[in-house]
C-alpha positions as CSV (number, residue, x, y, z in Angstrom):
1,M,92.5,116.1,98.8
2,T,90.3,115.9,101.9
3,H,93.9,116.7,103.7
4,L,94.0,119.5,101.8
5,R,91.0,121.0,102.2
6,R,91.6,120.7,105.8
7,L,94.6,122.4,105.6
8,L,93.1,125.5,103.7
9,V,90.7,125.6,106.2
10,A,93.1,125.4,108.7
11,R,95.0,128.3,107.5
12,L,92.3,130.6,106.2
13,P,92.4,133.4,108.3
14,L,96.4,133.2,107.2
15,L,95.6,133.2,103.8
16,A,92.6,136.0,104.0
17,S,94.9,138.3,106.2
18,L,97.6,137.8,103.2
19,A,95.5,138.6,100.7
20,V,94.4,141.9,102.1
21,L,98.1,142.6,102.9
22,V,99.1,142.3,99.6
23,G,96.2,143.7,98.0
24,A,96.6,146.9,100.0
25,L,100.3,147.4,99.2
26,L,99.3,146.9,95.6
27,L,96.6,149.4,95.5
28,R,99.0,151.8,97.9
29,A,101.7,151.6,95.0
30,V,99.1,153.0,92.1
31,D,97.9,155.6,94.4
32,P,94.5,156.4,92.5
33,P,93.4,159.7,93.3
34,A,91.0,159.0,96.3
35,L,94.3,157.9,98.1
36,A,95.8,160.8,97.3
37,R,92.4,163.0,98.7
38,L,92.5,160.8,102.1
39,R,96.2,161.5,102.7
40,D,95.1,165.5,102.2
41,V,92.1,165.0,104.4
42,A,94.6,163.7,106.8
43,F,97.3,166.6,106.7
44,D,94.3,168.4,107.2
45,T,93.3,167.3,110.9
46,F,97.2,167.3,111.8
47,Q,97.0,171.3,110.8
48,R,93.3,172.1,112.6
49,I,94.8,170.1,115.8
50,K,98.2,172.1,115.3
51,P,97.7,175.4,113.1
52,R,100.5,177.3,112.3
53,V,102.0,179.8,115.1
54,V,102.6,183.3,113.6
55,P,105.1,185.9,115.6
56,D,102.7,189.2,116.7
57,D,105.9,190.9,114.7
58,M,105.5,189.2,111.3
59,P,105.9,192.0,108.8
60,V,102.8,190.9,106.4
61,R,99.2,193.0,106.8
62,I,96.3,192.7,104.4
63,V,94.4,195.8,103.7
64,D,90.7,194.6,103.1
65,I,88.0,195.8,101.1
66,D,85.5,194.9,103.8
67,E,81.7,195.6,103.7
68,P,82.5,199.4,106.1
69,A,85.1,200.0,103.3
70,L,82.5,199.3,100.6
71,A,79.6,201.0,102.6
72,A,81.8,204.1,103.2
73,H,83.3,204.8,99.7
74,G,80.8,202.7,97.2
75,Q,80.7,199.9,95.8
76,W,83.5,198.0,94.2
77,P,84.8,198.5,91.8
78,W,86.1,202.0,92.9
79,P,87.2,204.8,90.7
80,R,91.2,204.2,89.8
81,T,91.6,207.7,91.6
82,M,89.9,205.8,94.8
83,V,92.7,203.4,94.5
84,A,95.5,205.7,93.8
85,R,94.5,207.2,96.6
86,L,94.5,204.2,99.0
87,N,97.8,203.3,97.5
88,D,99.5,206.8,98.3
89,K,98.1,206.3,101.7
90,L,100.0,203.0,101.8
91,V,103.3,205.0,100.9
92,E,102.7,207.6,103.7
93,K,102.4,205.0,106.2
94,G,105.7,202.8,105.2
95,A,104.0,200.0,103.4
96,L,107.2,198.1,102.4
97,V,105.7,196.4,99.1
98,I,102.3,197.2,97.8
99,A,100.7,193.7,96.5
100,Y,97.2,193.6,94.6
101,D,95.1,190.4,94.8
102,V,92.9,192.3,92.0
103,I,93.4,192.1,88.3
104,F,92.8,195.4,86.6
105,A,92.4,194.0,83.3
106,E,90.1,197.3,81.9
107,P,89.7,200.9,81.7
108,D,88.2,202.5,84.5
109,R,84.8,203.5,83.1
110,S,84.1,206.0,85.8
111,S,87.1,208.3,84.2
112,I,85.6,211.9,83.3
113,P,87.7,211.7,80.0
114,R,86.1,208.2,79.2
115,L,82.6,209.5,79.9
116,A,83.0,212.5,77.8
117,R,84.2,210.1,74.9
118,D,81.1,208.1,75.2
119,L,79.2,211.4,75.1
120,A,80.8,212.6,72.3
121,S,77.9,212.5,70.0
122,F,75.9,214.9,72.7
123,T,79.1,217.1,72.6
124,D,81.2,220.0,70.6
125,P,84.1,218.8,70.0
126,D,86.0,222.1,71.5
127,T,83.9,221.0,74.9
128,L,84.7,217.7,74.7
129,Q,88.7,218.4,74.2
130,R,88.8,220.7,77.1
131,I,87.3,218.4,79.3
132,I,90.0,215.6,78.1
133,T,92.8,218.2,78.7
134,T,91.4,219.3,82.0
135,F,90.6,216.2,83.6
136,P,93.3,213.4,83.5
137,D,92.5,210.0,83.4
138,N,91.8,207.6,86.5
139,D,94.2,205.1,85.1
140,V,96.9,207.7,84.6
141,V,96.5,208.6,87.9
142,F,96.6,205.4,89.3
143,A,99.4,204.5,86.8
144,A,101.7,207.4,88.5
145,S,101.2,206.0,92.1
146,L,102.0,202.7,91.2
147,A,105.1,203.8,89.3
148,G,106.0,206.0,92.6
149,S,105.6,202.0,94.9
150,R,106.9,199.0,95.5
151,S,104.1,197.6,93.5
152,V,103.1,194.5,92.4
153,L,99.9,193.8,90.1
154,G,98.2,190.7,89.7
155,F,97.3,189.0,86.6
156,G,95.5,185.4,86.3
157,F,95.7,182.3,84.1
158,E,92.8,180.7,82.1
159,P,92.1,177.3,80.7
160,V,91.3,178.9,77.6
161,A,94.4,180.4,75.1
162,R,93.3,184.4,75.1
163,G,94.8,187.3,75.4
164,T,98.3,188.7,75.4
165,A,101.5,187.7,77.3
166,P,102.1,189.4,80.6
167,R,105.1,191.2,80.5
168,R,108.0,189.6,82.8
169,K,109.6,191.8,85.0
170,N,112.0,189.2,86.3
171,G,115.3,187.5,85.6
172,F,114.8,183.7,85.5
173,A,118.0,180.5,85.8
174,A,117.9,177.1,86.3
175,A,120.1,174.6,88.0
176,G,120.0,170.9,87.4
177,D,116.9,169.7,85.1
178,D,115.1,171.8,82.7
179,P,112.2,172.9,85.5
180,R,109.6,174.3,83.1
181,G,109.0,170.5,82.3
182,F,107.6,170.4,86.0
183,L,105.6,173.5,85.9
184,P,101.5,173.7,85.7
185,I,101.0,175.2,82.0
186,W,97.6,177.4,81.3
187,P,96.7,178.0,77.8
188,G,95.9,182.0,78.6
189,S,96.2,185.0,80.7
190,I,94.2,188.0,81.7
191,R,97.0,190.9,82.3
192,P,96.0,194.5,83.4
193,L,96.3,197.5,81.4
194,D,99.3,197.9,79.3
195,L,99.7,201.3,81.2
196,L,99.3,199.8,84.6
197,E,101.3,197.1,83.5
198,Q,104.2,199.4,82.7
199,A,103.9,201.4,85.8
200,A,104.1,198.6,88.5
201,R,107.2,197.3,89.1
202,G,106.3,193.9,89.7
203,L,103.8,190.9,88.0
204,G,102.3,188.1,90.2
205,S,99.8,185.4,89.6
206,V,96.4,185.3,91.5
207,N,95.9,181.5,91.0
208,T,95.9,178.8,93.4
209,D,96.2,175.4,93.0
210,A,93.1,173.4,94.1
211,D,92.0,170.3,95.1
212,A,88.8,168.7,94.8
213,T,87.2,166.8,97.5
214,S,83.8,166.3,97.4
215,D,81.9,169.2,96.5
216,A,84.3,172.0,98.1
217,A,87.8,173.3,96.5
218,V,90.3,173.4,99.6
219,V,93.8,175.3,99.0
220,R,96.5,172.7,100.2
221,R,99.4,173.5,97.5
222,V,100.4,177.1,95.5
223,P,102.5,177.3,92.8
224,M,105.5,179.3,92.8
225,L,105.8,179.6,89.4
226,F,103.6,179.2,86.1
227,R,104.2,178.8,82.6
228,L,101.6,180.3,80.0
229,G,101.4,178.1,76.6
230,G,104.1,176.4,77.5
231,Q,106.6,178.4,76.2
232,G,109.2,181.2,77.3
233,D,110.4,181.4,81.2
234,P,108.1,181.0,84.0
235,Y,105.8,183.5,85.5
236,P,105.6,184.2,89.7
237,A,103.6,183.6,92.0
238,L,102.2,186.8,93.1
239,A,103.5,185.6,96.8
240,I,106.8,185.2,95.3
241,E,106.9,188.0,93.1
242,T,106.3,190.5,96.3
243,L,108.7,189.0,98.4
244,R,111.2,189.3,95.4
245,L,110.6,193.3,95.3
246,A,110.8,193.4,99.5
247,Q,114.4,191.9,98.7
248,D,115.5,194.4,95.7
249,A,115.9,190.9,93.7
250,S,116.2,191.0,90.3
251,A,115.4,187.2,89.3
252,Y,114.4,183.8,90.7
253,I,116.4,180.5,90.3
254,A,114.9,177.2,90.2
255,K,116.7,174.0,91.7
256,S,115.5,171.0,90.2
257,S,117.0,167.0,89.9
258,G,120.4,166.5,88.9
259,A,121.9,170.2,90.5
260,S,124.5,170.2,92.2
261,G,123.9,168.3,95.5
262,E,120.7,167.2,94.3
263,A,120.5,163.2,93.9
264,A,118.6,162.1,91.2
265,F,119.5,158.7,90.4
266,G,119.3,159.1,86.5
267,T,115.8,160.2,86.7
268,R,113.9,163.4,86.2
269,T,112.6,163.5,89.7
270,G,111.3,167.2,89.8
271,I,111.7,171.1,91.4
272,V,113.5,170.8,94.9
273,S,113.3,174.4,95.8
274,I,113.6,178.3,94.3
275,K,115.7,181.2,95.4
276,V,114.5,184.5,95.3
277,G,116.9,187.3,96.9
278,Q,118.8,185.6,99.9
279,V,115.6,183.5,100.3
280,E,115.6,179.7,99.2
281,I,112.2,178.4,99.5
282,P,111.8,174.3,99.6
283,T,108.8,172.9,97.2
284,D,107.1,170.3,96.2
285,A,108.6,168.3,92.6
286,R,106.1,170.6,90.5
287,G,107.7,174.2,92.4
288,R,104.6,174.3,95.2
289,V,103.8,175.2,98.4
290,T,102.0,173.5,100.9
291,L,100.2,176.1,102.6
292,Y,100.0,175.2,106.5
293,D,97.3,177.0,107.4
294,S,97.1,179.2,110.7
295,G,93.6,180.1,111.0
296,H,91.8,183.3,110.6
297,R,93.9,186.0,112.4
298,P,91.9,189.7,112.7
299,S,95.7,191.1,113.8
300,R,96.5,190.6,110.4
301,Y,94.0,192.5,108.6
302,V,93.4,196.5,108.4
303,S,90.4,198.0,106.6
304,A,90.9,200.1,103.4
305,K,88.5,202.6,105.2
306,A,90.8,202.8,108.2
307,V,93.2,203.6,105.7
308,L,91.7,206.0,103.2
309,D,90.6,208.4,106.2
310,G,93.7,208.1,108.0
311,S,92.6,206.5,111.3
312,V,94.8,203.4,110.8
313,P,98.3,203.7,113.5
314,A,101.6,204.4,111.1
315,D,103.5,200.9,113.0
316,R,100.4,198.8,111.8
317,L,101.8,199.0,108.5
318,D,105.6,200.5,108.6
319,G,107.6,198.4,106.8
320,H,105.6,195.9,106.1
321,I,104.4,193.5,103.0
322,V,100.9,194.5,102.3
323,F,98.2,192.7,100.4
324,I,95.5,194.6,98.8
325,G,92.3,192.1,98.5
326,T,88.8,192.0,99.6
327,S,86.6,189.8,102.7
328,A,83.3,191.1,101.2
329,L,80.6,188.1,100.2
330,G,79.9,190.1,97.8
331,L,82.5,190.2,95.7
332,K,83.4,186.1,95.8
333,D,86.7,186.3,95.9
334,L,86.5,183.6,99.1
335,R,88.5,180.2,99.1
336,H,88.1,176.9,101.7
337,T,91.5,176.0,103.3
338,P,92.6,173.2,106.0
339,I,91.3,174.5,108.8
340,A,88.5,177.1,107.3
341,A,86.0,177.4,104.6
342,N,85.4,181.1,103.0
343,V,88.4,182.3,103.6
344,P,89.6,185.5,101.7
345,G,91.8,184.7,99.0
346,V,93.8,187.5,99.5
347,E,94.6,185.7,102.7
348,V,96.0,182.6,101.1
349,H,99.1,184.7,99.3
350,A,99.8,186.3,102.8
351,Q,100.0,183.4,104.8
352,I,102.3,181.8,102.0
353,V,104.4,185.0,102.1
354,E,104.2,184.8,106.0
355,Q,105.3,181.0,106.2
356,I,108.6,182.1,103.9
357,L,109.7,184.9,106.3
358,S,109.1,182.0,109.1
359,G,110.8,179.2,107.0
360,V,108.0,177.1,108.4
361,Y,107.6,175.0,105.5
362,L,105.4,171.1,105.1
363,L,107.2,169.3,103.4
364,R,106.2,165.6,102.3
365,P,110.0,163.6,101.6
366,D,111.3,161.4,99.1
367,Y,111.3,158.5,101.1
368,A,108.0,158.9,102.2
369,T,106.3,156.7,99.9
370,G,108.9,154.0,100.5
371,L,108.8,154.2,104.0
372,E,104.9,154.0,104.0
373,L,104.8,150.7,101.8
374,L,107.8,149.4,104.3
375,F,105.8,149.5,107.5
376,I,102.5,148.5,106.1
377,A,104.5,145.5,104.4
378,V,106.7,144.5,107.9
379,L,103.4,145.3,110.5
380,G,101.5,143.3,108.1
381,A,103.2,140.9,107.8
382,L,104.0,140.7,111.7
383,F,100.3,140.3,112.4
384,V,99.8,138.0,109.7
385,V,102.0,135.7,111.9
386,L,100.8,136.3,114.8
387,L,97.2,135.9,114.5
388,P,97.0,132.0,114.7
389,R,99.7,132.5,117.2
390,L,98.0,135.1,119.9
391,S,94.7,135.0,121.8
392,G,91.9,137.4,120.5
393,G,92.5,140.0,123.4
394,Q,96.3,139.6,122.6
395,M,96.5,140.2,119.5
396,A,93.4,143.0,119.6
397,L,96.9,145.0,121.9
398,V,99.1,144.1,119.2
399,A,96.6,145.5,116.6
400,L,95.9,148.9,118.9
401,L,99.7,148.7,119.2
402,G,100.4,148.8,115.4
403,I,97.9,151.4,114.5
404,A,98.9,153.6,117.3
405,I,102.0,153.6,116.0
406,A,101.0,154.7,112.0
407,V,99.1,157.3,113.9
408,L,101.1,158.7,116.2
409,G,104.7,158.4,114.3
410,P,103.2,160.6,111.4
411,W,101.9,163.0,113.8
412,H,105.4,163.4,115.8
413,A,106.9,164.0,112.7
414,F,104.0,166.9,111.4
415,S,104.5,168.1,114.9
416,L,108.3,168.6,115.3
417,G,109.5,168.4,112.2
418,H,106.3,169.9,109.8
419,Q,107.3,166.4,107.5
420,L,104.1,164.6,106.3
421,I,103.9,161.3,106.3
422,D,100.8,159.8,106.1
423,P,98.8,158.2,109.0
424,V,95.0,157.0,107.4
425,Y,96.1,154.2,105.0
426,P,98.5,152.4,106.7
427,A,96.5,152.2,110.0
428,A,93.6,151.5,107.8
429,T,95.0,148.6,106.5
430,L,96.7,146.7,109.7
431,A,93.4,147.6,110.4
432,A,91.7,145.6,107.9
433,V,94.4,142.8,107.8
434,Y,93.0,141.8,111.9
435,A,89.9,142.7,111.0
436,V,89.5,140.1,108.3
437,G,92.3,137.6,109.9
438,S,89.8,137.9,113.2
439,A,87.0,137.1,111.4
440,F,88.0,134.5,109.9
441,G,89.5,133.0,113.0
442,F,86.1,133.9,114.8
443,M,84.3,131.3,112.3
444,R,86.8,128.9,112.2
445,A,86.4,129.1,116.0
446,E,83.0,128.6,115.7
447,A,83.1,125.9,113.4
448,E,84.9,124.1,116.3
449,R,82.4,124.9,118.5
450,A,79.3,123.6,116.2
451,R,81.5,120.7,115.3
452,I,81.7,119.9,119.2
453,R,78.1,120.1,119.6
454,G,77.1,117.7,116.8
455,A,79.9,115.2,118.3
456,F,78.7,115.3,122.3
457,G,74.9,116.6,122.4
458,M,73.6,113.4,121.5
459,Y,74.6,111.9,124.7
460,L,72.0,111.3,127.9
461,S,72.4,110.0,131.0
462,P,72.2,106.4,132.3
463,D,69.3,106.5,134.3
464,L,67.2,108.3,131.7
465,V,68.5,105.4,129.3
466,A,67.6,102.7,131.6
467,Q,63.9,104.3,131.9
468,L,63.3,104.7,128.0
469,A,64.2,101.2,127.6
470,R,61.4,100.3,130.5
471,Q,59.2,102.8,129.3
472,P,59.4,103.1,125.5
473,D,55.7,105.0,125.8
474,R,57.8,108.3,127.2
475,L,59.4,108.8,124.0
476,K,56.4,111.1,122.5
477,L,56.2,114.8,122.7
478,G,54.9,116.5,125.4
479,G,56.0,117.6,129.3
480,E,54.9,117.2,132.6
481,Q,55.4,120.2,135.9
482,R,57.9,119.2,138.2
483,E,60.4,120.9,140.6
484,I,63.4,120.2,139.2
485,T,67.3,122.1,139.6
486,V,69.2,123.1,136.7
487,M,72.6,123.5,136.1
488,F,74.6,125.5,133.3
489,T,78.1,126.0,133.0
490,D,80.7,127.6,131.1
491,V,84.4,127.8,130.3
492,R,85.4,131.3,130.8
493,G,87.5,132.3,127.8
494,F,86.8,129.4,125.9
495,T,87.4,130.9,122.2
496,T,90.9,132.2,123.1
497,I,92.0,128.6,125.0
498,A,90.5,126.9,121.5
499,E,92.8,129.0,119.1
500,Q,95.7,127.2,121.0
501,F,95.1,124.0,119.5
502,D,94.4,122.1,116.1
503,P,91.4,120.5,115.3
504,Q,92.4,117.0,116.7
505,A,93.9,118.6,119.7
506,L,90.4,120.7,120.5
507,T,88.8,117.6,120.3
508,V,91.5,115.7,122.9
509,F,91.0,118.7,125.1
510,M,87.2,118.9,125.3
511,N,86.8,115.2,125.9
512,R,89.7,115.4,128.8
513,F,87.5,118.6,130.4
514,L,83.7,117.0,129.6
515,T,84.3,113.5,130.4
516,P,85.3,114.3,134.2
517,M,83.0,116.9,134.6
518,T,79.9,114.6,133.1
519,D,81.7,111.9,135.5
520,I,80.2,113.9,138.4
521,I,77.2,114.8,137.2
522,L,75.8,111.4,136.6
523,E,77.6,110.4,139.8
524,A,75.6,113.2,141.7
525,H,72.5,111.5,140.5
526,G,71.6,114.3,137.7
527,T,71.0,114.2,133.2
528,V,73.6,115.6,131.1
529,D,71.0,117.5,129.2
530,K,73.2,118.5,126.3
531,Y,76.5,119.8,125.6
532,M,76.7,123.1,123.6
533,G,80.6,123.6,122.3
534,D,82.1,124.2,126.0
535,N,79.4,124.3,127.7
536,I,77.2,121.8,130.1
537,M,73.4,122.2,130.7
538,A,71.8,119.5,133.1
539,F,69.4,118.5,135.8
540,W,68.1,116.9,138.6
541,N,64.6,115.2,139.6
542,A,63.8,114.5,136.3
543,P,63.3,111.9,134.9
544,L,63.2,110.1,137.7
545,A,62.1,111.6,141.2
546,L,65.0,112.3,143.5
547,A,65.1,113.8,147.2
548,E,67.6,116.8,147.7
549,H,68.1,117.2,144.3
550,P,69.3,120.9,144.6
551,R,71.7,119.2,147.4
552,H,73.0,116.9,144.8
553,A,73.4,120.0,142.4
554,C,75.4,121.6,144.8
555,E,77.9,119.2,145.5
556,A,78.5,118.1,141.8
557,A,79.3,121.9,141.4
558,L,81.7,121.7,144.3
559,A,83.2,118.6,142.9
560,M,83.3,119.9,139.4
561,T,85.1,122.6,140.6
562,K,87.7,120.7,142.5
563,R,88.1,118.4,139.7
564,L,89.1,121.0,137.2
565,A,91.9,122.8,139.5
566,E,93.8,119.0,139.5
567,L,93.0,119.2,135.3
568,D,94.5,122.5,135.2
569,I,97.7,121.8,136.7
570,E,98.1,118.5,134.5
571,W,97.4,121.0,131.7
572,R,99.7,124.3,132.6
573,R,102.9,121.0,133.4
574,E,101.9,119.7,129.6
575,A,101.6,123.6,128.3
576,H,104.9,124.5,129.9
577,E,106.6,120.6,128.3
578,Q,105.2,121.7,125.1
579,G,106.7,125.8,125.3
580,R,103.4,127.2,125.0
581,E,101.5,129.5,127.0
582,H,99.2,128.2,129.7
583,I,95.9,130.1,130.0
584,P,94.4,129.1,133.0
585,V,90.7,126.7,132.5
586,M,87.8,128.2,134.6
587,I,84.5,127.5,134.7
588,G,81.3,129.5,135.5
589,I,78.4,127.6,137.3
590,G,75.0,128.8,137.5
591,I,72.4,126.9,139.2
592,N,68.4,127.5,140.5
593,T,65.3,125.3,141.6
594,G,62.0,125.5,140.5
595,V,58.9,124.2,138.5
596,V,59.3,123.1,135.0
597,S,58.3,122.1,132.1
598,V,59.9,118.4,131.9
599,G,59.9,115.6,128.6
600,N,60.0,115.2,125.2
601,F,60.1,118.5,122.5
602,G,60.2,118.5,118.6
603,S,58.9,117.2,116.1
604,T,57.8,113.6,115.3
605,Q,60.5,113.1,113.5
606,R,62.9,114.7,116.0
607,F,62.7,115.5,119.8
608,T,65.2,115.5,122.5
609,Y,64.2,115.3,126.6
610,T,64.8,118.6,128.0
611,V,63.3,121.0,130.3
612,L,61.9,124.3,129.7
613,G,60.9,127.1,131.7
614,D,61.9,130.3,133.8
615,S,63.9,128.7,136.5
616,V,65.9,127.2,133.6
617,N,66.2,130.6,132.0
618,L,67.5,132.4,135.6
619,A,69.9,129.2,135.9
620,A,71.5,130.1,132.7
621,R,71.2,133.5,133.2
622,L,73.1,133.1,136.9
623,E,76.0,131.4,135.0
624,G,76.7,134.5,132.7
625,Q,76.6,136.6,136.1
626,C,79.7,134.6,137.3
627,K,82.1,136.6,135.4
628,T,79.8,139.8,136.8
629,Y,80.6,138.9,140.0
630,A,83.7,136.8,139.7
631,V,83.1,134.2,141.5
632,G,82.6,130.0,140.5
633,A,79.1,129.0,141.0
634,I,76.3,131.2,141.8
635,L,72.6,130.0,143.3
636,G,69.2,131.4,143.0
637,E,67.6,132.2,145.9
638,A,65.0,128.8,145.7
639,T,68.2,126.6,146.0
640,A,70.2,128.7,148.4
641,M,67.0,128.1,150.8
642,A,67.1,124.4,150.2
643,V,71.3,124.1,150.8
644,S,71.2,126.5,154.2
645,D,73.9,124.3,155.8
646,F,76.3,124.6,153.2
647,A,78.7,127.7,152.8
648,L,76.7,130.1,151.3
649,V,77.6,134.0,150.7
650,E,74.9,136.5,150.0
651,L,76.0,138.4,146.9
652,D,73.3,140.8,145.6
653,L,69.7,141.9,144.9
654,I,69.6,141.3,141.0
655,K,67.6,141.8,137.7
656,V,68.7,139.5,135.3
657,K,68.2,140.1,131.8
658,G,65.0,139.2,130.5
659,K,63.2,139.4,134.1
660,T,61.7,142.4,135.9
661,E,61.5,140.8,139.5
662,P,64.6,141.1,141.4
663,E,66.0,137.8,142.5
664,R,68.8,137.0,145.6
665,I,71.5,135.3,144.8
666,F,74.5,133.6,146.5
667,A,78.0,132.3,145.9
668,L,78.5,128.5,146.6
669,A,81.9,129.0,148.9
670,G,82.1,125.9,150.0
671,D,80.2,122.8,152.2
672,K,79.1,122.3,155.7
673,A,82.1,121.7,157.2
674,M,83.3,125.3,155.8
675,A,80.1,126.6,156.6
676,S,80.6,125.7,160.3
677,T,84.2,127.4,160.9
678,P,84.1,130.9,163.1
679,E,85.9,132.2,160.2
680,F,83.0,131.7,157.9
681,A,80.6,133.4,160.4
682,A,83.0,136.2,160.9
683,L,82.7,136.5,157.0
684,L,78.9,136.6,157.0
685,E,78.4,139.0,159.8
686,K,80.8,141.2,157.8
687,Q,79.1,140.6,154.4
688,E,75.6,141.4,155.6
689,A,76.7,144.4,157.0
690,F,78.6,145.7,153.8
691,L,75.3,144.8,152.2
692,V,73.1,146.4,154.3
693,A,75.4,149.9,153.7
694,Y,75.5,149.4,150.2
695,R,71.8,148.4,149.6
696,A,70.3,151.7,152.0
697,G,72.6,153.8,149.1
698,D,75.3,154.3,151.9
699,F,78.2,154.0,149.5
700,E,80.8,155.7,151.3
701,A,79.8,153.3,154.1
702,A,79.7,150.4,151.9
703,L,83.3,151.4,150.6
704,E,84.8,150.9,154.1
705,R,83.3,147.7,154.8
706,V,83.6,146.3,151.7
707,G,87.4,145.8,151.9
708,V,86.8,144.4,155.9
709,A,84.7,141.8,154.3
710,R,87.3,141.0,151.8
711,A,90.3,140.2,154.7
712,A,87.3,138.1,156.4
713,A,87.0,135.9,152.9
714,E,90.4,135.7,152.8
715,A,90.5,134.6,156.1
716,A,87.7,132.4,155.9
717,G,89.3,130.5,152.9
718,W,87.3,132.0,150.0
719,V,89.1,133.4,147.1
720,S,87.2,135.4,145.0
721,G,87.3,138.4,142.6
722,Y,83.6,139.3,144.1
723,H,84.8,141.8,146.6
724,D,87.0,143.8,144.4
725,A,84.0,144.0,141.7
726,M,82.0,145.1,144.3
727,R,84.0,148.0,145.3
728,E,84.6,149.1,141.9
729,R,81.0,149.0,141.4
730,T,80.7,150.9,144.9
731,K,83.1,153.6,143.9
732,A,81.1,154.3,140.7
733,L,78.2,154.8,142.2
734,L,79.4,156.9,144.9
735,A,81.2,159.2,142.0
736,A,77.8,159.6,140.7
737,P,75.1,158.3,142.9
738,P,71.5,157.4,140.9
739,P,68.7,159.7,141.1
740,I,66.6,156.7,142.6
741,W,68.5,153.6,144.5
742,D,66.7,150.5,145.5
743,G,69.5,148.3,146.0
744,V,68.3,146.3,143.1
745,F,71.6,145.9,140.2
746,V,70.0,145.7,136.7
747,A,72.1,143.3,135.1
748,T,72.7,144.2,131.1
749,E,74.6,141.2,129.7
750,K,73.5,137.8,130.0
């Protein structure tokens, strides 16, 4: 049972990632509405990045009953005689087809004969008859104008069953499965006046398909055909009815699954395309065209005022398909599209016609869902397999690559082929698989670190054990003030290294590392305070007094660095023999000297012999800065002054995190023998020149001198990444000089 439990704990990251992957695949197979909305939002984003490009010669215009037109000719609705005049003006300007995104459902109440009838009780019959015969009805005038033009009137569908069915102005045929089963069904309709409906050459629905997203309705897909009450042939949308008249076509042909050349695999999958005249329009399974938004184009619009007063140039309308609608806010015919909010509804119909004329369609291929599921399954499984085998950094790169493919692949399909492949859900699934697996892996690594602390944290130096045996009274709470030298060490990238081993192998590795490091510290008369996972804390001059304790600490640091290099050669050979990647093992060492409190601290039940104080904290911070300065060991100024005959290189003036006063810090480059060489003396000279320029704020000179100092360091045998790190920092300061510069680097990380 214990073995099984350990096995489950060891496999927890893999099992958790696998559970996320399987759950994500099942959720995508169900495809709840929330996921569909998420896809739509992603496709909207693609359109915002790359809107549809409209050619300058696109023969589609919108005559806008805008605010200037309303100001000039009165509030809407206008008298039908005014609309008839607008229609006649468009015919004069050479409009190919005139389509109204307006439903003329009621008689014109401003017509003089109608007003006379309304006042019949106040007028004698002879006068009433004379008025009726003298003044024509406004609707009759408009009907006559419609009859003399290629005009399409709009009608609308309603969610309640009322009204009579509109006339059908077109024929209809089907190929393949009956398309009526795939079309949206509406119970009722609002149709134009019978007189106007009869006069118009075409009738088209003004309805658009709106998808609810948050608190707004976004028009993304527009049906091309509708059914009324579930009976009879379908009715066309305003856009394709306009195209039918523009081609003098008589009918529509809906091509569905099961038609010649269309594979249905024994199932009724939906509508494939709708043909009107010579144009075949690919649709989704429900006969809808996905709007590919171009955004607002002022050149698409012509004010109705300009048409009525004759100021519009003829070439703006000649040979064009003209839609009549309104952008006036008060008339409330506004929609949200993928790119913009509050777009005039008439623009949706105009843009659909533009798409059809350009042959530009946004299509979601039949294989899209299968491709997305396959991508998630393959990449997700790869993540699950690689998570326990790669380091944290390597896995992060793999995850970023997979997510990039998940996003850039669909973008490529959209940008070049106008195909809609979901970028969001595959990317989110891969991110979730990686995040969950990494989180559990991190927790397991932390658990290993805690186990190592428990195994090694109780060890004390033999000197301390002997003294406590002789003086048991020291086993009491409290401490004394004493100058000591403190050392902190840390293995660089321990988590990455730990991921290579199972718990048993990691224990062996840590023992092989900590044992020689501890031996060196003890041989140098130091006290190992504690092990914190891969960290070692040690100090000198307590509990026993030790002369020249800074020197002993520095000698230990140099010996530890040398011994670790020898161990790393062994580990590299073993990794090669075992066929796994070798991660070099390196440590950072921070050493500082100062007066601290030393003694037993804790409770009466449990306490430990340790050191506390600001100098201890500074030593810990210096160890953390080894990574910043790319060196192996950093000394505080007090320690450096005590071992001035060692090979020391001044690095910087720094305010470590948690301190307000700057500290001069030094790299421990080598021993006294190295310090006595002429090459090292040359290095110190070049280093000082660099620091003088750097602290004076002369970053241009500093940038030149840091390269010279780097070459001197190589000649002296001091190999580190320090000068490269300072070169990059100097470049940054040169590019963006701080307003106030005192030569002090403020560390933001421990």
